[in-house]
C-alpha positions as CSV (number, residue, x, y, z in Angstrom):
1,M,15.5,-18.1,9.0
2,G,13.5,-21.3,8.9
3,N,10.8,-21.7,6.2
4,A,10.4,-18.1,5.1
5,E,8.4,-17.9,1.8
6,L,6.8,-15.3,-0.5
7,H,3.3,-14.7,0.9
8,S,2.0,-12.1,-1.6
9,I,2.9,-10.0,-4.6
10,H,1.6,-6.4,-5.3
11,V,1.9,-4.4,-8.5
12,H,0.8,-0.8,-8.7
13,P,0.4,0.1,-12.4
14,V,-0.2,3.8,-11.7
15,K,1.7,5.3,-8.8
16,A,-0.6,5.9,-5.8
17,F,-3.5,3.8,-7.2
18,R,-4.5,0.6,-5.5
19,A,-2.5,-2.6,-6.1
20,L,-3.0,-5.6,-8.1
21,S,-2.1,-8.9,-6.4
22,P,-1.0,-11.5,-9.0
23,R,0.3,-14.9,-8.1
24,E,3.6,-14.3,-10.0
25,A,5.5,-11.4,-11.4
26,V,8.5,-10.8,-13.6
27,V,11.4,-9.0,-11.9
28,E,13.0,-6.3,-14.1
29,P,16.1,-4.3,-13.1
30,W,13.9,-1.3,-12.2
31,G,11.1,-3.2,-10.4
32,L,8.3,-5.7,-11.0
33,A,7.0,-5.7,-14.5
34,G,4.2,-3.2,-14.8
35,D,4.8,-1.6,-11.4
36,R,4.6,2.2,-11.3
37,R,5.2,2.9,-14.9
38,W,2.4,5.5,-14.9
39,V,2.2,8.6,-12.8
40,L,0.0,11.7,-12.3
41,I,1.4,15.2,-12.3
42,D,-0.2,18.6,-11.3
43,D,-0.2,21.7,-13.5
44,G,3.2,22.6,-12.1
45,G,4.7,19.3,-13.1
46,K,5.0,17.8,-9.6
47,V,4.0,14.2,-9.1
48,V,0.6,13.7,-7.4
49,T,0.3,10.9,-4.8
50,Q,-2.0,9.9,-1.9
51,R,0.0,12.5,0.1
52,Q,-2.0,15.2,-1.6
53,Q,-5.0,13.1,-2.9
54,P,-6.0,10.3,-0.5
55,R,-8.9,9.4,-2.9
56,L,-6.3,7.9,-5.3
57,A,-6.4,4.8,-2.9
58,L,-9.8,4.0,-4.4
59,A,-8.8,4.2,-8.0
60,A,-7.6,1.1,-9.8
61,A,-5.6,0.4,-13.0
62,E,-5.7,-3.1,-14.6
63,L,-2.7,-4.0,-16.7
64,L,-3.5,-4.8,-20.3
65,P,-1.3,-6.7,-22.8
66,G,1.3,-4.4,-24.3
67,G,1.6,-2.2,-21.3
68,G,-1.7,-0.3,-21.5
69,I,-4.1,0.1,-18.6
70,R,-7.8,0.2,-17.8
71,L,-8.7,2.8,-15.2
72,S,-11.6,2.5,-12.8
73,A,-12.8,4.4,-9.8
74,P,-16.0,4.9,-7.8
75,G,-18.6,6.7,-9.8
76,R,-16.6,6.7,-13.0
77,E,-17.0,4.8,-16.2
78,P,-13.8,2.7,-16.8
79,L,-11.3,4.0,-19.4
80,T,-8.8,2.1,-21.5
81,V,-5.5,4.0,-21.9
82,R,-3.0,2.8,-24.5
83,V,0.8,3.3,-24.2
84,P,1.4,6.6,-25.8
85,Q,3.7,7.0,-28.7
86,P,6.9,8.7,-27.7
87,A,6.6,11.8,-29.9
88,G,8.3,13.8,-27.2
89,T,8.6,14.0,-23.5
90,T,7.3,16.1,-20.7
91,P,9.4,17.1,-17.6
92,L,8.2,16.2,-14.1
93,D,9.4,16.5,-10.6
94,L,9.2,13.3,-8.4
95,F,10.3,14.3,-4.9
96,G,13.1,16.5,-6.3
97,D,14.1,14.1,-9.1
98,K,13.8,15.8,-12.4
99,L,12.6,13.3,-15.0
100,E,11.1,13.1,-18.5
101,A,8.1,10.9,-19.4
102,V,5.5,10.7,-22.2
103,L,2.0,12.2,-21.9
104,A,-1.0,9.9,-22.2
105,D,-3.9,10.8,-24.5
106,A,-6.1,13.7,-23.5
107,D,-9.0,11.6,-22.5
108,A,-6.9,10.0,-19.8
109,H,-6.0,13.5,-18.3
110,A,-9.7,14.4,-18.4
111,W,-10.8,11.2,-16.7
112,C,-8.2,11.6,-13.8
113,S,-8.9,15.3,-13.5
114,D,-12.7,14.8,-13.2
115,Y,-12.2,12.1,-10.6
116,L,-9.9,14.2,-8.4
117,G,-11.6,17.5,-9.1
118,T,-8.3,19.2,-10.0
119,E,-6.2,19.4,-13.1
120,V,-3.8,16.5,-13.5
121,R,-2.1,14.8,-16.4
122,L,-1.2,11.1,-16.8
123,L,2.3,10.1,-18.0
124,H,4.1,6.9,-18.9
125,M,7.7,6.0,-18.4
126,D,8.8,4.9,-21.8
127,D,12.3,3.8,-21.1
128,P,12.9,2.7,-17.5
129,A,16.4,1.6,-18.3
130,T,17.5,5.2,-18.7
131,R,15.0,7.7,-17.3
132,R,15.7,7.7,-13.6
133,P,19.0,6.6,-12.0
134,L,18.9,5.3,-8.5
135,D,20.2,7.5,-5.6
136,P,24.0,7.3,-6.2
137,D,24.6,6.9,-2.5
138,Y,23.0,3.5,-2.7
139,A,23.4,2.5,-6.3
140,R,25.7,0.7,-8.6
141,P,26.5,2.2,-12.0
142,G,23.5,2.0,-14.4
143,E,20.9,1.0,-11.9
144,T,17.5,2.7,-12.5
145,V,14.0,2.7,-10.9
146,S,10.5,3.3,-12.1
147,F,8.1,5.9,-10.6
148,A,8.4,4.1,-7.2
149,D,9.3,6.4,-4.3
150,G,13.0,5.5,-4.4
151,Y,13.9,1.9,-5.1
152,P,12.7,-0.9,-7.4
153,L,10.9,-3.0,-4.8
154,L,9.8,-2.8,-1.2
155,V,9.6,-5.9,1.0
156,T,7.7,-6.3,4.3
157,T,7.0,-9.2,6.6
158,L,3.9,-10.5,8.2
159,A,5.7,-11.0,11.5
160,S,6.7,-7.3,11.7
161,L,3.1,-6.3,10.9
162,D,1.9,-8.5,13.7
163,A,4.4,-6.9,16.1
164,L,3.5,-3.4,15.0
165,N,-0.2,-4.1,15.5
166,S,0.5,-5.4,19.0
167,L,2.3,-2.1,19.7
168,I,-0.6,-0.1,18.3
169,A,-3.0,-2.1,20.5
170,Q,-1.1,-0.9,23.6
171,G,-1.2,2.7,22.5
172,D,-3.6,5.6,22.9
173,R,-5.0,5.1,19.3
174,A,-5.7,1.4,19.8
175,D,-9.1,1.8,18.0
176,E,-7.2,2.4,14.8
177,G,-5.7,-1.0,14.7
178,P,-5.1,-3.6,13.6
179,L,-3.8,-2.3,10.3
180,P,-3.7,-4.3,7.1
181,M,-0.5,-4.7,5.1
182,N,-1.9,-2.5,2.2
183,R,-1.2,0.6,4.3
184,F,2.5,0.1,3.5
185,R,2.1,-0.5,-0.2
186,P,4.8,-3.2,-0.5
187,N,5.7,-5.2,-3.6
188,V,6.5,-8.4,-1.9
189,V,5.4,-9.7,1.5
190,V,7.3,-12.5,3.3
191,A,5.8,-15.0,5.7
192,G,7.7,-17.3,8.2
193,T,10.3,-14.8,9.6
194,T,10.6,-13.4,13.1
195,A,9.5,-9.8,13.8
196,W,11.9,-7.2,12.4
197,A,14.2,-9.9,10.9
198,E,14.4,-7.8,7.7
199,D,16.3,-5.1,9.6
200,G,19.4,-7.3,9.3
201,W,19.1,-8.4,5.7
202,R,21.7,-7.3,3.2
203,R,21.1,-9.7,0.3
204,I,18.2,-12.1,-0.1
205,A,16.9,-14.5,-2.7
206,I,13.2,-14.9,-3.5
207,G,13.1,-18.1,-5.5
208,E,15.6,-17.7,-8.3
209,V,15.9,-13.9,-8.1
210,V,18.6,-12.2,-5.9
211,F,18.1,-8.8,-4.4
212,R,20.4,-6.3,-2.6
213,V,18.9,-4.6,0.4
214,P,20.3,-1.0,0.2
215,K,18.4,0.7,3.0
216,M,15.4,0.7,5.3
217,C,12.1,2.3,4.1
218,G,11.2,5.5,5.9
219,R,7.4,6.0,6.0
220,C,5.2,9.0,5.3
221,V,1.6,10.1,5.8
222,V,0.3,7.7,3.1
223,T,0.5,4.9,5.7
224,T,-2.2,6.7,7.8
225,T,-4.6,6.5,4.8
226,D,-7.2,3.7,4.9
227,Q,-6.8,2.1,1.5
228,D,-10.5,1.1,1.4
229,T,-12.1,4.4,2.5
230,A,-9.4,7.1,1.8
231,E,-9.9,8.4,5.4
232,R,-6.8,9.3,7.4
233,G,-5.9,8.6,11.0
234,K,-2.8,8.8,13.2
235,E,-1.5,5.3,13.0
236,P,0.9,3.8,12.2
237,L,3.1,6.9,12.3
238,R,2.4,7.5,16.0
239,T,3.5,4.1,17.0
240,L,6.4,4.0,14.5
241,G,7.6,7.3,16.0
242,R,7.8,5.7,19.5
243,H,9.2,2.3,18.6
244,R,10.8,2.4,15.0
245,R,12.6,5.6,14.7
246,F,16.0,5.3,13.0
247,G,17.6,8.7,12.8
248,S,15.0,11.0,11.2
249,Q,13.1,8.2,9.7
250,L,10.1,6.1,10.9
251,V,10.8,2.7,9.5
252,F,8.7,-0.2,8.3
253,G,10.0,-2.5,5.5
254,Q,13.2,-2.7,3.4
255,N,14.0,-1.4,-0.1
256,L,15.2,-4.0,-2.6
257,V,17.4,-3.7,-5.8
258,P,17.3,-6.7,-8.1
259,E,20.7,-8.2,-8.8
260,S,19.3,-10.7,-11.3
261,R,16.2,-11.1,-13.5
262,G,13.6,-13.8,-13.2
263,T,10.1,-14.5,-12.0
264,V,8.9,-14.6,-8.4
265,R,5.9,-16.6,-7.4
266,I,3.8,-16.9,-4.3
267,G,5.2,-19.8,-2.2
268,D,8.8,-19.2,-3.4
269,P,11.4,-19.8,-0.6
270,V,13.0,-16.6,0.7
271,T,16.7,-17.1,1.7
272,V,18.9,-14.6,3.5
273,L,22.3,-14.6,1.7
274,E,23.9,-11.9,3.8
């Protein structure tokens, strides 16, 4: 693969909020440390994401020592939220997965509800080692995941984004491109590959950490949401539908499951093992 390397790292402390981009991150079995350990639910217990609430793209959460977060959003005073004491758990539904998590303090619910203009509650995953098993069709025994859509990490490549943007430029919604990588909300972005090289990966190493590549990442309406304005368009789903349809899924990026622990850093070599 030549000189492929880790180009950027992205951690989303609250699912559907904007990403942090540290220079390094600890890889835990269920994802990057601090990634998607918090989530919003509606009054029926269903997880709330940018699918329903595009304005979540404009909200941010800074990671604090000990696992707490500092919430911020346009027009809102920031709020510091501590990790809640696990006095009991609350059920939630994440795309059909029935889980338990711990409610944050009431002021966090109020802050998020006021921002979105609808009642939501903020929850924390207290024990990611047990709370949510991976899809058994793609998992090994004991593997778990945070509040990510399905898998511990998502990898994308700069070359594939360039190829996709070239296809968008040739289409009937060319004015919507080129799209930035944050549309795809990856955890790790790789430079120095050929376009769509990741389609053939089965195991890779990023620096010292080894990952299994269980399946491609099917994309949803969130990718059509401008992460800087929260406005929606038609791309990239229109172009993915024409050029990157695999079965029923429109694919961009690959899911990853860690096979080892360690720290990944920008500039780490990326090696295809299988």
